[in-house]
C-alpha positions in Angstrom: 61.6 28.2 226.8 63.1 25.1 228.3 66.7 25.3 229.2 69.0 22.8 227.5 71.2 20.5 229.6 70.6 19.4 233.1 69.9 21.8 235.9 71.6 22.5 239.2 70.5 19.2 240.8 70.8 15.7 239.3 68.8 12.6 240.5 71.2 10.5 242.5 69.5 7.7 244.5 66.7 6.9 247.0 67.2 5.9 250.7 64.9 3.9 252.9 63.1 1.8 250.3 63.3 -2.0 250.9 60.1 -3.7 250.0 56.7 -3.2 248.4 53.4 -5.2 248.1 54.9 -7.6 245.6 56.0 -11.0 247.1 59.8 -11.5 247.2 61.6 -14.4 245.5 64.5 -16.6 246.8 67.3 -17.6 244.5 70.3 -19.9 244.9 73.6 -19.2 243.3 75.4 -22.5 242.7 78.9 -21.1 242.2 78.7 -18.7 245.2 76.9 -21.3 247.3 74.7 -18.6 248.6 71.0 -17.7 248.8 69.8 -14.3 247.5 66.5 -12.6 248.0 65.0 -10.3 245.4 62.3 -7.7 246.3 60.5 -5.3 244.0 60.7 -1.7 245.1 58.8 0.7 242.9 60.2 0.3 239.4 63.3 -1.7 240.1 64.3 -5.0 241.8 66.8 -5.1 244.7 68.8 -8.2 245.3 70.2 -8.9 248.8 72.3 -11.7 250.1 70.5 -13.7 252.9 73.7 -14.0 254.9 73.9 -10.2 255.8 71.0 -8.7 254.0 73.5 -6.5 252.1 72.4 -5.1 248.8 74.3 -6.8 246.0 72.5 -5.6 242.9 69.8 -3.1 241.7 68.1 -3.7 238.4 67.6 -1.0 235.8 64.5 1.1 236.2 61.4 -0.1 234.4 58.9 2.3 232.8 56.1 1.4 235.3 55.8 0.1 238.8 56.4 -3.7 239.2 53.3 -5.8 239.7 54.7 -9.3 239.8 58.0 -11.1 240.3 59.3 -14.6 239.5 62.6 -16.3 238.7 64.1 -19.4 237.2 67.7 -20.6 237.4 69.0 -17.9 235.0 66.6 -15.1 234.7 64.3 -12.9 236.8 60.8 -12.2 235.3 59.3 -8.9 236.1 55.9 -7.5 235.0 55.2 -3.8 234.9 51.5 -3.2 234.0 50.8 -5.3 230.9 54.4 -5.9 229.7 56.7 -8.8 230.9 60.5 -8.3 231.1 63.3 -10.8 231.7 66.2 -9.5 233.7 69.7 -11.1 233.5 72.5 -10.7 236.0 70.1 -9.0 238.4 70.5 -5.9 236.4 69.6 -5.4 232.7 66.5 -6.2 230.8 67.3 -8.8 228.1 63.8 -9.8 226.9 60.5 -8.0 226.6 57.2 -9.9 226.0 54.3 -7.8 224.7 50.9 -9.2 224.1 48.8 -8.8 227.2 46.0 -6.1 227.1 45.6 -5.8 230.9 47.8 -5.8 234.0 49.7 -9.1 234.7 49.1 -10.5 238.2 50.5 -14.0 238.1 53.8 -15.4 236.8 55.3 -18.9 236.6 58.6 -19.9 234.9 58.2 -23.2 233.2 61.4 -24.8 231.8 62.2 -23.0 228.5 58.9 -21.1 228.8 57.3 -18.6 231.2 53.5 -18.4 231.9 51.8 -15.1 232.7 48.2 -14.4 233.6 46.5 -11.0 233.4 43.5 -9.6 235.3 41.4 -10.0 232.1 41.8 -13.8 232.6 44.1 -14.4 229.6 46.9 -16.9 230.1 49.9 -16.8 227.8 52.8 -19.2 227.6 55.9 -17.5 226.2 59.0 -19.0 224.7 61.8 -17.3 226.8 64.5 -17.0 224.1 62.4 -16.2 221.0 60.0 -13.9 222.9 57.1 -15.5 221.0 53.7 -16.7 222.2 53.6 -20.5 222.4 50.0 -20.7 223.6 47.2 -18.5 224.7 44.2 -19.6 226.8 41.2 -17.3 227.5 39.2 -18.2 230.6 35.6 -17.1 231.2 35.7 -14.7 234.2 32.2 -15.8 235.3 33.0 -19.5 235.6 36.8 -19.6 236.2 38.7 -16.4 237.2 42.3 -17.4 237.6 43.6 -16.3 241.1 46.6 -18.7 241.7 49.1 -20.6 239.6 51.5 -23.4 240.4 53.6 -26.0 238.6 53.4 -29.1 240.8 56.8 -30.9 241.3 57.5 -33.8 238.9 54.3 -33.1 236.9 55.7 -32.8 233.4 54.2 -30.1 231.2 51.4 -29.5 233.7 50.2 -26.5 235.7 47.6 -26.2 238.4 45.3 -23.2 238.4 43.2 -21.9 241.3 40.1 -19.7 240.8 38.0 -17.1 242.5 35.1 -19.5 242.2 37.0 -22.0 244.3 37.5 -24.7 241.7 40.9 -25.9 240.6 42.0 -27.1 237.1 45.0 -29.2 236.0 46.2 -28.4 232.5 48.7 -29.9 230.1 50.4 -27.0 228.5 52.0 -28.9 225.7 48.8 -30.5 224.4 46.6 -27.6 225.5 44.2 -30.0 227.3 42.3 -29.7 230.6 43.3 -32.9 232.4 41.2 -32.7 235.6 38.9 -30.2 237.4 38.9 -30.2 241.2 35.5 -29.2 242.7 37.2 -27.1 245.4 35.7 -25.9 248.7 33.3 -23.2 247.4 35.7 -20.4 248.5 38.1 -18.3 246.4 41.7 -19.6 246.2 44.2 -17.0 247.2 47.4 -19.0 247.0 48.8 -22.4 245.9 52.1 -23.7 247.4 53.9 -27.0 246.7 54.5 -29.1 249.8 57.9 -30.9 250.3 56.0 -34.2 249.5 55.3 -35.1 245.9 51.6 -34.7 244.8 50.8 -32.6 247.9 49.8 -29.0 247.5 48.7 -26.4 250.2 45.7 -24.3 249.1 45.1 -21.0 250.8 41.5 -19.7 250.8 39.9 -16.3 251.2 38.2 -17.5 254.4 41.5 -18.2 256.2 41.4 -21.9 255.6 44.5 -23.9 254.5 43.8 -27.2 252.8 46.7 -29.6 252.4 45.5 -31.6 249.4 46.8 -34.6 247.5 46.1 -33.7 243.8 46.9 -37.2 242.6 44.0 -38.8 244.4 42.0 -35.5 244.9 41.7 -36.0 248.6 42.3 -33.6 251.5 45.0 -34.7 253.9 44.5 -32.0 256.6 42.7 -28.7 257.1 43.6 -25.7 259.2 42.0 -22.3 259.8 43.4 -19.0 261.0 41.2 -16.1 262.2 42.8 -13.1 260.6 41.3 -13.2 257.1 42.5 -14.5 253.8 45.7 -16.5 253.5 48.3 -14.2 251.8 51.4 -16.5 251.8 52.3 -20.1 252.6 55.7 -21.8 253.1 57.1 -25.1 254.4 60.2 -25.8 256.5 62.6 -28.3 254.9 65.2 -28.6 257.6 63.7 -31.6 259.3 60.8 -29.9 261.2 57.4 -30.6 259.7 56.1 -27.0 260.0 54.0 -24.9 257.7 53.8 -21.1 258.0 50.9 -18.9 256.8 50.7 -15.2 256.4 47.7 -12.9 257.0 46.5 -9.5 255.8 47.0 -8.0 259.3 50.7 -8.9 259.5 50.5 -11.9 261.8 52.1 -15.3 261.0 50.7 -18.6 262.1 53.0 -21.7 262.4 51.3 -25.2 262.1 52.7 -28.5 263.2 51.9 -30.9 260.3 52.6 -34.1 262.3 50.3 -33.3 265.2 48.0 -31.3 262.9 47.7 -28.3 265.2 48.7 -24.7 265.7 52.2 -24.6 267.1 52.6 -20.8 267.7 51.8 -17.4 266.4 54.2 -14.5 265.4 52.0 -11.4 265.9 52.8 -8.1 264.2 55.6 -9.6 262.1 54.6 -6.8 259.7 52.4 -3.8 260.2 50.7 -4.5 256.8 49.8 -7.7 255.0 52.5 -10.3 254.8 53.2 -10.1 251.0 55.8 -12.9 250.6 57.1 -15.6 252.9 59.8 -18.2 252.1 61.7 -20.7 254.3 65.3 -21.0 253.2 65.8 -24.6 252.0 67.5 -26.8 254.6 67.9 -23.9 257.2 65.7 -22.7 260.1 65.4 -19.3 258.4 62.2 -17.6 257.2 62.2 -14.5 255.0 59.2 -12.2 254.9 58.4 -9.0 253.2 55.4 -6.6 253.2 54.1 -3.3 251.9 55.2 -1.7 255.2 58.7 -1.3 253.6 60.2 -4.1 255.7 62.3 -7.1 254.7 63.0 -9.5 257.6 64.9 -12.7 258.2 63.6 -14.8 261.1 65.5 -17.6 262.8 63.8 -20.5 264.6 66.3 -21.4 267.3 64.3 -20.8 270.5 61.9 -22.9 272.6 58.3 -23.3 271.5 59.1 -23.1 267.8 58.6 -19.3 267.5 61.0 -17.2 265.5 62.9 -14.1 266.3 64.3 -11.4 263.9 67.8 -12.2 262.9 68.3 -9.5 260.3 66.1 -6.8 258.9 66.0 -3.9 256.5 63.2 -1.5 257.6 62.2 1.9 256.3 59.1 4.1 257.0 55.8 2.2 256.6 54.0 5.6 256.1 55.4 8.6 254.2 58.0 10.7 256.0 56.8 14.2 256.9 60.0 16.0 258.0 63.6 15.3 257.2 66.8 17.0 258.5 70.5 16.3 258.2 72.0 15.4 261.6 75.5 16.5 262.4 78.1 18.2 260.3 79.5 15.3 258.2 76.5 15.1 255.9 76.2 11.3 256.5 72.9 10.9 258.5 69.4 12.1 257.7 66.9 12.1 260.5 63.4 11.4 259.3 60.0 11.5 261.0 57.1 9.7 259.4 53.4 9.4 259.5 53.9 5.9 261.0 55.0 7.7 264.2 58.6 6.6 264.1 61.8 8.6 264.0 64.5 7.0 261.9 68.1 7.8 260.8 69.1 7.0 257.3 72.8 6.9 256.3 73.8 8.3 252.9 76.9 6.1 253.0 75.6 2.5 253.6 72.4 0.9 254.7 74.1 -0.9 257.6 74.4 2.4 259.4 70.6 3.0 259.3 68.8 2.9 262.6 65.4 3.4 263.9 64.8 5.4 267.1 61.5 3.8 267.5 57.9 4.9 267.9 56.9 7.8 270.2 55.1 6.6 273.3 53.6 8.1 276.5 54.8 5.1 278.6 57.3 2.8 277.0 56.9 0.0 279.5 53.1 -0.3 279.1 53.5 0.0 275.4 55.8 -3.0 275.2 53.3 -5.2 277.1 50.3 -4.3 274.9 52.0 -4.8 271.5 51.8 -2.5 268.5 48.2 -3.0 267.5 46.6 -2.5 270.9 48.9 0.3 272.0 46.9 3.2 273.4 50.0 4.8 274.7 51.4 5.5 271.2 52.1 9.2 270.4 50.8 10.7 267.2 53.3 11.4 264.3 56.1 14.0 264.8 55.3 17.2 262.9 58.5 19.1 263.7 61.9 18.3 265.3 65.3 19.8 265.9 68.6 18.0 266.5 72.1 19.0 267.7 75.2 16.8 268.0 76.8 18.9 270.8 76.5 16.9 274.0 74.5 14.2 272.3 76.6 11.6 274.1 75.9 13.2 277.5 72.1 13.7 277.2 69.3 13.8 274.6 70.1 15.8 271.5 66.8 15.7 269.7 63.5 17.4 270.6 60.2 16.8 268.7 56.6 18.0 268.8 53.7 15.7 267.8 50.6 16.3 265.8 47.9 17.9 268.0 49.8 17.0 271.2 50.8 19.4 273.9 53.9 17.4 275.2 57.2 17.5 273.3 59.4 14.5 273.5 63.2 14.2 273.6 65.1 11.5 271.8 68.6 10.1 272.2 70.5 9.5 269.0 73.3 7.5 270.7 71.0 5.1 272.5 68.6 5.1 269.4 65.5 5.5 271.6 63.1 8.0 273.1 64.7 10.3 275.7 64.3 10.8 279.4 62.1 13.9 279.4 58.6 15.0 278.4 58.5 18.7 278.0 55.3 20.5 278.6 54.2 23.7 280.6 53.5 23.0 284.3 49.9 24.3 284.2 49.0 21.5 281.8 50.6 18.7 283.8 47.3 17.5 285.3 44.8 18.2 282.6 45.4 18.1 278.9 43.3 20.6 276.8 42.3 19.3 273.4 42.9 22.5 271.4 46.4 23.4 272.8 49.4 21.8 271.2 53.1 22.4 270.4 53.7 23.8 266.9 57.4 24.7 266.6 60.6 23.7 268.2 64.3 24.6 268.2 67.4 23.4 270.0 70.4 25.7 270.7 73.7 25.0 269.0 75.3 24.1 272.3 72.7 21.4 272.8 71.7 22.7 276.3 68.3 24.4 275.7 65.1 23.6 273.8 62.6 26.4 272.8 59.0 25.3 272.2 56.3 27.3 270.6 52.6 26.5 271.3 49.4 27.0 269.3 48.3 29.5 272.0 51.2 31.8 271.3 53.3 30.7 274.3 57.0 30.2 273.9 58.8 28.2 276.6 62.5 27.5 277.4 63.6 24.1 278.8 66.9 22.6 279.8 67.7 19.5 277.7 69.8 17.8 280.4 67.3 18.0 283.3 64.1 18.8 281.4 63.4 21.7 283.8 61.3 24.6 282.6 63.6 27.7 282.4 61.1 30.4 281.7 58.6 31.9 279.3 58.9 34.7 276.7 56.4 37.6 277.0 54.1 38.2 280.0 51.6 35.5 279.2 52.2 34.7 275.6 54.9 35.8 273.1 52.3 36.2 270.3 48.6 36.7 269.9 48.3 34.0 267.3 49.8 30.5 267.0 53.6 30.2 266.9 54.7 29.3 263.4 58.4 29.1 264.0 61.1 29.6 266.7 64.8 29.9 266.1 67.9 30.6 268.2 71.0 32.3 266.7 74.4 30.6 266.8 75.6 32.4 270.0 72.5 32.1 272.1 72.0 35.9 272.1 68.7 36.2 270.2 65.5 34.2 270.0 63.4 34.9 267.0 59.7 33.9 267.0 57.0 34.2 264.3 53.3 34.3 265.0 50.3 33.6 262.8 49.1 37.2 263.4 51.9 38.4 261.1 54.6 39.5 263.5 58.2 38.5 263.9 59.7 39.2 267.3 63.3 39.3 268.5 64.0 38.4 272.1 67.1 38.4 274.3 67.6 34.7 274.8 68.8 34.9 278.4 67.0 37.9 279.8 63.8 37.1 277.8 63.2 40.8 277.0 61.6 41.8 273.8 64.2 43.6 271.7 62.3 44.3 268.4 59.1 43.5 266.7 58.4 43.8 263.0 55.2 43.4 261.1 55.1 41.2 258.0 53.1 41.7 254.8 51.3 38.4 255.4 50.9 35.6 257.9 54.1 33.5 258.0 53.8 29.7 257.6 57.4 28.9 258.7 60.8 30.3 259.4 64.3 28.9 259.0 67.6 30.4 260.2 71.1 30.0 258.6 73.1 30.4 261.9 76.5 31.0 260.3 75.4 34.0 258.2 72.5 35.3 260.3 69.9 35.2 257.6 66.4 34.2 258.2 64.1 32.7 255.6 60.4 33.4 256.1 57.7 31.5 254.1 54.3 33.2 253.9 50.7 31.9 253.5 50.5 33.9 250.2 53.1 31.6 248.7 56.0 34.2 248.8 59.3 33.9 250.5 61.3 36.6 252.2 64.8 36.8 253.6 65.5 38.8 256.7 68.9 39.9 258.0 68.9 39.5 261.8 71.7 42.1 262.2 69.8 44.9 260.5 66.4 43.3 261.1 65.4 44.3 257.6 63.9 42.2 254.8 66.7 42.1 252.2 65.1 39.8 249.6 61.6 38.8 248.6 60.9 36.0 246.2 57.5 35.2 244.5 56.9 32.5 242.0 55.3 29.5 243.8 51.7 28.7 243.1 50.9 26.6 246.2 51.6 26.3 249.9 55.4 26.4 250.7 56.1 23.1 252.4 59.7 23.5 253.4 62.9 25.6 252.9 66.6 24.9 253.2 69.8 27.0 252.9 73.0 25.9 251.1 75.9 25.5 253.6 77.5 28.8 252.5 74.1 30.6 252.8 74.1 31.7 249.1 71.1 29.7 248.0 67.7 29.3 249.4 65.9 26.2 248.2 62.1 26.0 248.5 59.5 23.3 247.8 55.8 23.9 247.3 52.5 22.0 246.7 52.8 23.1 243.1 55.3 20.2 242.8 58.2 22.5 242.0 61.6 22.8 243.8 63.2 26.2 243.3 66.7 27.5 244.0 67.0 31.2 244.7 70.4 32.9 244.6 70.5 35.4 247.6 73.3 37.7 246.5 71.7 38.4 243.1 68.1 37.9 244.3 67.3 35.7 241.3 65.8 32.3 240.6 68.7 30.2 239.2 67.1 26.7 239.1 63.7 25.2 239.0 62.4 21.7 238.3 59.1 19.8 238.7 58.5 16.4 240.4 55.6 14.0 240.1 54.5 14.4 243.7 55.1 17.5 245.8 58.1 17.6 248.1 56.9 17.9 251.7 60.3 18.4 253.2 63.8 19.4 252.0 67.2 19.5 253.6 70.6 20.3 252.2 73.8 18.5 253.3 76.1 20.5 255.6 78.9 19.6 253.1 76.9 20.9 250.2 77.0 17.7 248.1 73.4 16.5 248.3 69.8 17.9 248.5 67.4 15.4 250.2 63.7 15.5 249.6 60.6 13.6 251.0 57.4 13.5 248.9 53.7 13.2 249.3 52.6 9.6 249.6 56.1 8.3 249.1 58.1 6.1 251.5 61.6 7.0 250.2 64.0 9.9 250.9 65.4 11.1 247.6 69.0 12.4 247.1 69.8 14.9 244.4 73.5 15.6 243.8 74.7 19.2 243.5 76.1 19.3 240.0 77.9 22.6 240.6 80.5 20.7 242.6 81.6 18.5 239.7 80.6 20.0 236.4 80.0 23.4 234.7 76.5 24.6 235.6 75.0 27.9 234.6 74.1 30.0 237.6 72.6 32.7 235.6 69.0 33.9 236.4 66.3 32.0 234.6 64.4 33.9 231.9 60.9 35.2 232.6 59.4 32.7 230.2 61.3 29.7 231.6 59.3 26.5 231.7 60.6 24.0 234.2 60.9 20.4 233.1 59.5 17.3 234.9 62.3 15.3 236.5 61.8 11.7 237.5 62.6 10.8 241.1 66.0 9.0 241.6 66.0 5.2 241.7 68.0 3.1 244.1 71.3 2.9 242.1 73.2 6.1 241.4 72.2 7.4 238.0 74.8 8.4 235.4 74.9 12.1 234.9 74.0 12.0 231.2 75.2 14.8 229.0 72.0 16.0 227.4 73.6 18.1 224.6 75.5 15.3 222.9 75.9 16.1 219.3 74.1 19.4 219.5 75.8 22.8 219.7 76.6 23.6 223.3 74.2 26.1 224.9 75.4 29.7 225.3 75.0 29.5 229.0 77.3 26.5 229.4 80.3 27.9 227.4 83.1 28.8 229.8 83.7 32.5 229.9 86.9 33.7 228.3 88.0 37.1 229.5 88.9 39.6 226.7 92.3 41.3 226.7 90.7 44.6 227.7 87.2 45.0 229.1 86.8 48.6 228.1 88.8 51.4 226.5 88.5 53.6 229.6 90.0 51.0 231.9 93.7 50.7 232.7 94.6 47.0 232.1 97.7 45.2 233.3 99.5 42.5 231.3 99.4 38.9 232.5 103.2 38.5 232.5 104.9 37.4 235.6 106.7 40.0 237.7 110.1 38.5 237.0 109.8 39.7 233.3 109.5 43.5 234.1 109.9 44.3 237.8 113.7 44.2 238.0 114.6 45.9 234.7 116.0 49.0 236.5 118.2 46.8 238.8 119.8 44.5 236.2 123.3 45.9 236.7 123.1 45.2 240.5 121.8 41.7 239.8 124.6 41.0 237.3 127.2 42.1 239.8 125.7 39.8 242.5 125.5 36.8 240.1 129.0 37.3 238.6 130.6 33.9 238.1 133.7 33.1 240.3 135.5 31.2 237.5 135.0 31.0 233.7 132.7 28.2 232.4 134.4 25.0 231.5 133.9 23.5 228.0 132.4 19.9 228.3 134.9 17.2 227.3 132.5 14.9 225.6 129.3 15.6 223.6 126.4 16.8 225.6 123.7 14.3 226.7 120.9 16.9 225.8 120.7 18.8 222.6 122.1 22.3 223.2 119.5 25.1 223.1 119.7 28.9 222.6 119.5 31.1 225.7 116.1 32.6 226.2 112.6 32.0 227.7 111.3 30.1 224.7 113.6 27.1 224.1 115.1 26.8 220.6 117.7 24.2 219.5 121.1 25.2 218.2 121.5 23.9 214.6 124.4 21.5 214.2 127.6 23.1 213.0 130.5 21.5 211.1 133.4 20.8 213.4 136.5 22.8 212.9 139.7 21.6 214.4 141.1 25.1 214.7 139.1 27.7 216.5 139.6 31.3 215.6 140.0 33.7 218.6 139.2 36.8 216.5 135.7 38.2 217.1 133.6 38.5 214.0 132.6 42.2 213.8 129.8 41.4 211.4 127.7 40.0 214.3 127.7 43.4 216.1 126.4 45.1 213.0 123.6 42.6 212.4 120.1 44.0 213.1 117.8 42.1 215.6 114.1 41.2 214.8 112.9 43.8 217.3 115.0 46.5 215.5 113.6 45.5 212.1 110.0 45.6 213.4 110.5 49.1 214.9 111.9 50.3 211.6 108.9 49.0 209.7 106.5 50.5 212.3 107.8 54.0 211.5 106.0 53.8 208.1 103.0 51.5 209.0 102.4 52.8 212.5 101.6 49.2 213.6 103.4 48.6 216.9 101.8 45.2 217.9 104.6 43.1 216.4 107.5 44.7 218.2 105.6 44.8 221.5 104.7 41.1 221.3 108.4 40.4 220.6 109.5 42.4 223.5 106.9 40.7 225.8 108.4 37.3 224.9 112.0 38.2 226.0 113.6 37.9 229.4 114.9 40.9 231.4 118.6 40.7 230.2 117.5 40.3 226.5 115.2 43.3 226.9 118.2 45.4 228.1 120.3 44.3 225.2 117.6 45.2 222.7 117.0 48.7 224.2 120.8 49.3 224.5 121.2 48.5 220.8 118.7 51.2 219.8 121.2 54.0 220.4 123.6 55.1 217.6 126.7 53.8 219.5 125.0 50.4 219.8 124.4 50.1 216.1 121.0 51.9 216.2 119.6 55.3 215.0 117.6 58.3 216.1 114.6 57.1 213.9 114.4 53.8 215.7 114.6 55.5 219.1 111.7 57.8 218.0 109.9 54.7 216.9 110.3 53.1 220.3 108.9 56.2 222.0 105.9 56.1 219.7 105.3 52.5 220.7 105.2 53.6 224.3 102.7 56.3 223.3 100.5 53.7 221.7 100.6 51.6 224.8 99.6 54.5 227.0 96.8 55.5 224.6 95.4 52.0 224.6 95.8 51.8 228.5 96.9 48.2 228.0 100.0 46.4 229.5 100.2 49.4 231.9 103.0 48.1 234.1 105.1 47.0 231.1 104.9 50.5 229.7 106.3 52.0 232.9 109.1 49.4 233.1 110.2 49.7 229.5 110.1 53.5 229.5 112.1 53.7 232.8 114.8 51.4 231.4 114.9 53.3 228.1 115.4 56.6 230.0 118.0 55.2 232.3 120.1 53.9 229.3 119.7 56.8 226.9 119.1 59.9 229.0 122.2 61.8 227.6 121.3 61.2 223.9 117.6 62.0 224.5 118.4 65.4 226.1 120.6 66.5 223.2 118.0 65.6 220.5 115.1 68.1 220.1 112.9 65.7 218.1 113.1 63.1 220.9 112.6 65.7 223.6 109.4 66.8 221.9 108.1 63.2 221.9 109.1 62.8 225.5 107.3 65.9 226.7 104.1 64.5 225.0 104.6 61.2 226.9 105.2 63.0 230.2 101.8 64.8 230.0 100.0 61.6 229.0 101.6 59.7 231.9 100.7 62.3 234.4 97.1 62.4 233.2 96.7 58.6 233.5 98.4 58.4 236.9 96.2 61.2 238.4 93.1 59.4 237.3 94.4 56.1 238.7 95.4 57.6 242.0 91.9 59.2 242.5 90.3 55.8 241.9 92.7 54.1 244.3 92.1 56.6 247.0 88.3 56.3 246.5 88.4 52.5 246.8 90.6 52.7 249.9 88.2 55.1 251.6 85.2 52.9 250.9 87.1 49.9 252.2 88.2 51.5 255.4 84.7 52.8 256.0 83.1 49.4 255.6 85.7 47.9 257.9 85.3 50.4 260.7 81.8 51.8 260.5 79.0 50.3 262.6 76.2 49.3 260.2 
């Protein structure tokens, strides 16, 4: 049974995705007089301004990953698998071209047409506006497999094709004729690029050769070779310097001087993967590059020797993140450790606040000399880390342990670099055993101490400011097995450690004495403490999760339902929810007070790490083989979400990961009947017949009924009210709580001073309803009428029930029966007391002289006493329980 409507978390957006393996495109906006660079990221296109590399637009998400990108003056052309899309205004898809049977890998806009080539060697020319095929050419893969495509400048209706066989062909698209075939150089062509000179084309080959060729006379002007494999990208400078740049599969860039026909300089490790796209900005000394390492960089050539330096960049993780955690209490930074060995900080507010803390290294100075590729000093990726903002401006605030490595490193968030200390036990300072490594780490809330657990079962305490070893827990080791988790409580009183042998131990933090040890049902895989509430989440190797209260040291909740290894856990800021992710690709939310599963959804790839914002607005997740950090908004903050337990037969739905732009929270149940779970609960008038229920009327309507005569004396006017001279600005209304207008009367010049006695005899609505109720026994109508009146009006009505006020004994009896009905129903309890008290105060003399009324009153007295004794017992019981819970030591 799939639940209707969206769940607790809605896809919001992705952080840290900037570039993929698809070459970027450079566009010029004439009205803005500005260059823009567009890069394909997953299923959408990001557009940045070159001036600041600020993101200006994100396209709508396409059904498949983008394979190719091109643009003309108005539109961007994007292929996803075998379908070509045209995107207008950098955002919405306006045309779709369907006809290819295989994946499109080459695109070329061509006036009113666009040319696309797929991997099956089919070339199609499309009419952009009508979306129809203008021409289709099938090439034989054995003789001419198309690998590069170019429209040479000034060559009307002509395109140049490069092949894997090494030959080139010049075609006239309009007449569908092969004009000329170039013999080539016997090596596959990887790229074709137009040179600034007419008729001249640069041809990149699979061998690393670059041939600058005149296609008008079919003659080679110059030939270069680089040593790093095939040419992946070529670009020419157009700001007066005759320079050609070429990209390679290992991330290096070579710059060639075309006048002197020689290598000018090399930019090594421009990217850690192949250089996918490379473009010089026309007329400026700026080079834009992007690669599959999730980096987009703008290089400026303003130094000696012709080499470039990074001017601006947008860089994310080049390998998937393995651990993410919110840093600080404002919920604006997420620290992320990746398989690429770097520690980075991503801002949930704006990309300009992102920063990289760099790559872990044994010796930073030696590392810088050797460069990235030859660095033997580089540390393996971070597996676990802990951060604290207290004292982060004074000393390092982050401590991390590395995969299979004994030494833990400290990092400084303010300086965005590795910290001053390397934390490892003294006995391993000279020799480093292979099989001993740090497995778990925590930092105290004051930021002064770091606790590190080892694979041998040792747990050590270090000072963060000085890096000095401050002691060890246990005689030799804290546990017999490897440490699976260490946590310190909020007040530095307790240290809790979990070992793979299945024990959780509580230690005095300062004295290092063992306080308590408890055996678990299975081996724990990780622990997480919610410091504010003192609850500890424990994940087990048998895919269950338990919650332990550190005050009572008892397991208070156990959850089972995952079918794979539990990767990570996170608590909501108030400690009410525990959110877990597992290798079964599900993300589950458990409600701790009720002990139930309240939300579950599936994702395409399993979440390896989860963290919830300290402000409770977002859940962040990192996934298997995915470079991004995905934000999910907490829908319970801004819309009505059912937090009821999920049924036993609940089937979670697959949710697509967020894209770069915030998604609209679409209301799933549009025209359908709203789901039962989503209807707002309306409380009935009375929950049960046994319960005593109060009315919802404000106190002013009933509390002061007995003191009305005192209030009237206090509020007595000092002088009589003056008659207004002119007509009133507002329409006059009748006195009362519910405003009613006075009907217009005919003006009489002479006003009679004699009081009309007929008014006194006139029966009120309340009086009439009470008279009727004597025969029908329905007292709802007079009660509703009385509830709508103000205190002084209620007194007038009750006064007029007595014979001297124009009433009768029958009506007084009827009133007492109405009170009896109210006591029977146990509804409007406080009103019953107030009305009866006022009635007795006004008519005590008459009531005592009438036997019928006295009989009714004695019935009421018994009933009142019975109800009150029951209520008093309940009050006393509740007060006793409350005082016990407040004072007793649990």
